[in-house]
C-alpha positions in Angstrom: 146.8 -56.0 120.9 148.2 -58.9 118.8 146.2 -59.4 115.1 144.7 -63.1 115.2 144.5 -64.4 111.8 141.4 -67.0 110.6 142.4 -70.1 108.4 141.0 -72.7 107.3 142.3 -76.0 105.5 141.5 -78.2 103.2 142.7 -81.9 103.5 143.1 -85.0 105.7 145.8 -87.0 104.6 149.3 -88.5 106.3 151.0 -85.7 105.9 148.4 -82.6 106.8 148.8 -84.0 110.6 151.8 -82.1 110.1 150.1 -79.4 109.2 147.7 -79.3 111.7 149.7 -80.0 114.8 151.8 -77.7 113.6 148.8 -74.5 113.8 147.8 -75.5 116.9 151.5 -74.0 118.5 151.1 -70.5 116.2 149.2 -68.6 119.0 148.5 -65.6 116.6 146.4 -68.4 114.1 142.7 -69.4 114.7 142.3 -72.3 112.6 138.0 -72.7 112.4 137.1 -75.4 109.9 139.2 -78.2 107.7 137.1 -79.4 104.2 137.7 -83.6 103.5 136.2 -85.4 101.0 136.2 -88.2 103.4 133.5 -87.2 106.4 135.6 -90.1 107.9 139.2 -89.1 107.9 138.2 -85.6 108.5 135.9 -86.5 111.7 139.4 -88.0 112.7 142.0 -85.3 111.9 139.0 -82.3 113.2 138.9 -84.5 116.8 142.8 -84.9 117.2 142.9 -81.5 116.1 140.4 -79.1 117.8 139.3 -77.8 115.1 135.5 -76.4 115.2 133.9 -77.1 112.4 134.0 -79.9 109.2 132.9 -79.3 106.0 132.5 -81.7 102.6 132.5 -78.5 100.3 135.2 -76.5 100.4 133.3 -73.6 98.2 130.6 -73.6 101.8 133.6 -73.3 103.9 135.3 -70.8 102.2 131.8 -68.7 101.9 130.6 -69.3 105.5 133.7 -68.8 107.8 135.3 -65.9 105.0 139.0 -66.8 106.4 141.6 -64.6 106.5 143.8 -67.3 105.0 143.6 -71.0 103.2 146.2 -73.7 103.9 146.0 -76.3 100.9 146.6 -79.6 101.6 144.5 -81.6 98.7 147.0 -83.7 95.7 148.2 -81.7 92.6 145.0 -82.0 90.9 143.1 -80.0 93.1 144.7 -77.2 93.8 144.4 -74.9 90.6 140.3 -75.0 91.4 141.3 -74.6 95.0 143.4 -71.4 94.5 141.3 -69.9 91.8 137.9 -70.0 94.1 139.9 -68.9 97.3 142.0 -66.2 95.0 138.9 -64.4 93.6 138.1 -64.0 97.3 141.0 -62.1 98.4 141.9 -64.9 100.5 145.6 -65.6 101.2 147.2 -69.2 100.3 149.8 -71.4 101.4 149.4 -74.2 99.0 151.2 -78.2 99.2 153.8 -79.0 96.1 153.8 -80.2 93.4 151.6 -77.2 92.6 150.3 -79.2 89.5 150.8 -82.0 87.8 151.9 -80.1 84.6 154.2 -76.6 84.4 151.4 -75.4 82.2 148.5 -75.2 85.1 151.8 -74.4 87.5 152.2 -71.3 85.8 148.1 -70.6 85.5 148.0 -71.3 89.0 150.6 -68.2 90.1 148.9 -66.0 87.8 145.6 -66.2 89.1 147.2 -65.6 92.7 149.1 -62.8 91.1 145.7 -61.5 88.9 144.5 -61.2 92.2 146.7 -59.6 94.2 146.8 -62.1 97.0 149.4 -63.7 99.0 150.8 -66.8 97.8 152.9 -69.2 99.5 154.4 -72.5 98.4 154.7 -75.0 101.4 158.1 -75.9 100.6 159.7 -76.7 104.1 162.7 -78.7 103.0 164.6 -75.5 103.6 162.9 -74.5 106.0 165.0 -77.7 107.9 167.1 -76.2 111.2 170.2 -77.8 109.8 169.8 -76.1 106.4 168.7 -73.0 107.7 172.2 -73.1 109.9 174.2 -74.5 107.0 172.8 -71.4 104.9 174.2 -69.4 107.8 177.4 -71.0 107.8 177.6 -70.3 104.3 177.0 -66.7 104.5 179.4 -66.2 107.0 182.3 -67.5 104.7 182.7 -70.2 106.6 184.5 -72.9 103.9 185.0 -69.7 101.5 184.2 -70.3 98.0 182.0 -72.9 97.4 182.5 -75.6 94.9 180.3 -78.6 94.8 177.1 -79.4 97.4 176.1 -83.2 97.0 173.5 -85.1 98.5 173.0 -88.7 99.2 169.0 -89.8 99.5 168.5 -93.0 100.5 164.6 -93.2 101.5 163.7 -97.0 101.6 160.5 -96.9 101.6 159.9 -97.7 97.6 161.2 -101.6 97.4 158.5 -103.9 99.0 155.9 -105.4 96.8 153.5 -103.0 98.9 155.8 -99.8 99.0 153.7 -96.8 99.5 150.0 -98.2 100.3 150.5 -97.6 104.3 151.0 -93.6 104.3 151.1 -92.0 100.7 149.4 -95.0 97.9 149.1 -92.5 95.1 152.3 -92.1 94.8 152.1 -95.7 92.9 149.9 -94.6 90.3 152.5 -90.5 89.7 153.4 -91.7 86.8 156.7 -89.5 87.4 157.5 -90.0 91.2 161.5 -89.1 92.0 161.7 -85.4 90.4 158.2 -84.4 90.5 157.6 -84.9 94.1 160.8 -85.5 96.4 163.7 -84.5 93.5 162.1 -81.1 94.1 163.0 -80.6 97.9 166.4 -80.9 96.9 166.4 -79.0 94.2 164.9 -75.6 96.1 167.2 -76.4 98.7 169.9 -76.3 96.6 168.5 -73.0 94.9 168.7 -71.1 98.3 172.1 -72.5 100.2 173.8 -71.3 96.5 172.1 -69.6 94.2 170.1 -70.6 90.7 170.9 -73.7 88.4 172.3 -72.8 85.0 172.3 -76.2 83.6 170.8 -79.4 83.9 171.8 -82.8 83.1 169.9 -86.0 84.5 170.3 -89.8 84.5 166.7 -91.8 85.9 165.4 -95.3 86.7 162.6 -97.5 87.9 163.8 -100.1 90.3 160.6 -101.1 91.8 158.0 -102.7 89.1 155.2 -102.2 90.9 154.9 -98.2 90.5 154.6 -96.3 87.6 157.3 -93.7 88.0 160.8 -93.3 88.9 162.1 -94.0 91.9 165.8 -93.5 91.4 168.2 -91.0 89.5 171.5 -88.8 89.6 171.3 -85.3 89.1 173.8 -82.6 88.4 173.2 -79.2 88.9 175.8 -76.3 87.5 175.2 -73.2 89.2 175.4 -69.5 88.5 178.5 -69.2 90.5 180.5 -71.8 89.5 179.9 -74.5 91.8 178.2 -77.9 91.2 175.1 -79.8 93.2 174.6 -83.2 93.1 171.5 -85.4 93.8 172.3 -89.1 94.3 168.5 -90.1 94.9 166.7 -93.4 95.2 163.3 -94.5 97.6 164.5 -97.8 96.5 167.9 -99.2 98.5 167.6 -98.9 102.7 170.4 -96.7 105.1 170.7 -98.3 108.5 169.4 -95.2 110.5 166.6 -94.9 113.0 164.6 -92.4 111.4 165.8 -92.5 107.7 163.0 -89.7 107.7 164.9 -87.4 109.7 167.4 -85.4 107.4 166.4 -87.8 105.1 169.9 -88.2 103.9 173.6 -86.9 103.9 175.2 -84.1 102.3 179.0 -82.7 102.1 179.5 -78.7 101.2 183.1 -78.6 100.1 185.0 -75.0 99.6 188.2 -73.4 99.4 188.2 -73.1 102.4 187.8 -76.9 104.0 184.0 -78.3 103.7 180.9 -79.3 106.0 179.1 -82.8 106.7 175.7 -83.1 107.5 174.7 -86.9 108.8 171.8 -88.4 109.1 171.0 -87.4 112.7 171.2 -84.0 112.3 174.8 -83.1 113.1 176.9 -80.8 111.2 180.8 -80.3 111.5 183.2 -78.6 109.3 186.5 -79.5 108.7 189.5 -76.4 107.8 191.6 -77.3 105.5 194.8 -78.6 107.1 192.9 -78.8 110.8 190.9 -81.1 112.9 187.2 -81.9 111.9 185.2 -79.9 114.9 181.3 -80.4 115.6 179.5 -77.5 115.2 176.4 -76.8 117.9 172.9 -75.5 116.7 169.8 -76.0 118.4 167.2 -79.2 115.9 165.0 -82.4 117.4 162.9 -84.7 116.8 159.4 -83.1 116.0 156.3 -83.1 114.4 158.4 -83.3 110.8 162.2 -83.5 109.8 163.0 -81.1 112.7 160.2 -79.3 113.1 160.3 -77.9 109.4 156.5 -77.5 108.7 156.0 -75.3 112.2 158.7 -73.3 111.0 157.3 -72.6 108.0 153.9 -71.7 109.0 155.1 -69.8 111.5 157.2 -68.0 108.7 153.7 -67.4 106.5 152.1 -65.8 109.6 154.8 -63.3 110.4 154.8 -62.4 106.9 150.7 -62.1 106.5 150.7 -59.6 109.9 153.4 -57.7 108.9 152.1 -57.2 104.7 155.4 -58.7 103.7 155.7 -61.2 100.5 157.8 -64.9 102.0 159.9 -67.0 100.8 159.1 -69.2 98.1 156.3 -67.2 96.2 154.7 -68.3 93.3 156.7 -66.6 90.6 159.8 -67.6 92.5 158.5 -71.3 93.0 157.6 -71.4 89.3 161.5 -71.9 89.1 161.5 -74.5 90.9 159.4 -76.4 88.5 161.4 -75.9 85.3 163.6 -77.4 86.6 161.6 -80.5 87.3 160.5 -80.5 83.4 164.3 -79.8 82.7 165.6 -82.8 84.6 162.9 -84.8 82.6 163.7 -84.0 79.0 167.5 -84.3 80.1 166.5 -88.4 81.5 164.8 -88.4 77.9 167.5 -87.0 75.6 170.6 -87.6 77.5 171.6 -84.3 76.7 172.7 -81.9 79.1 169.6 -79.1 79.8 170.9 -75.0 79.7 168.1 -73.1 81.4 167.0 -70.2 79.8 
């Protein structure tokens, strides 16, 4: 008989809905309770996704339910306290990013989970978008040969109005650092997933919308250990004229010695071998849940790894590399210089 995992979750904000819905589709998981500071929002999520019990205090929930794992879907400044409480009770953790407001607290969080010897995974779902998984397979199969350059252009178009972010994620307006800390880290992780470690960073950052505190535009150039270059050209201000700007979040081109791969905003992948016609690459992806159902994919992976007793992708130790790269981006933007990683 297949073992079942007992889970609890913390948080009832905008993004939590994707996670609660995905847990419903994983038969080995019983999500038995949730905790949220606002009872009204907690009750909304509880009713919508059929979560049996709601708690005002996460400590009471953890102590009463004694779960196998906790899903942390709360703001970054709460993560350290929550994860420490769970780790001391030998409870596995899947935790949303950003890990913590500072690099120092991120390191502390990862260390406490490691010292407690509890499974710990960061909910970094962009690498689980189906097009990125498929492109990784194509690269591993040497489809375009030696990799030269990855270029990703992101235009979110949700950050230009005076009321930007209020309807969905209002706390974005008050983040002192926004584009790289909250959004760009996804692409840093994806570049590492696709092409390996990053050895240097050069960044230019700007704030385009005066009503927010942090930067919302930037161009970042990364040098990869294999000699390739990765470029992120991103802003949350300007629009892209597509039905869903939050499906692939942009367009990607990857150049190699034997040709290139293109990803468009509809999730279509094409391959152009040098000297030959472009070929459409067929694979499965669909507009389900969030960004090609990547939330389900990462939570399915976390579940499988817990059941098998194996480490998951995006361990705390690995994710600290992303945290350090985020800090390097801000250091480069402030100094105007290339920052080389240690």
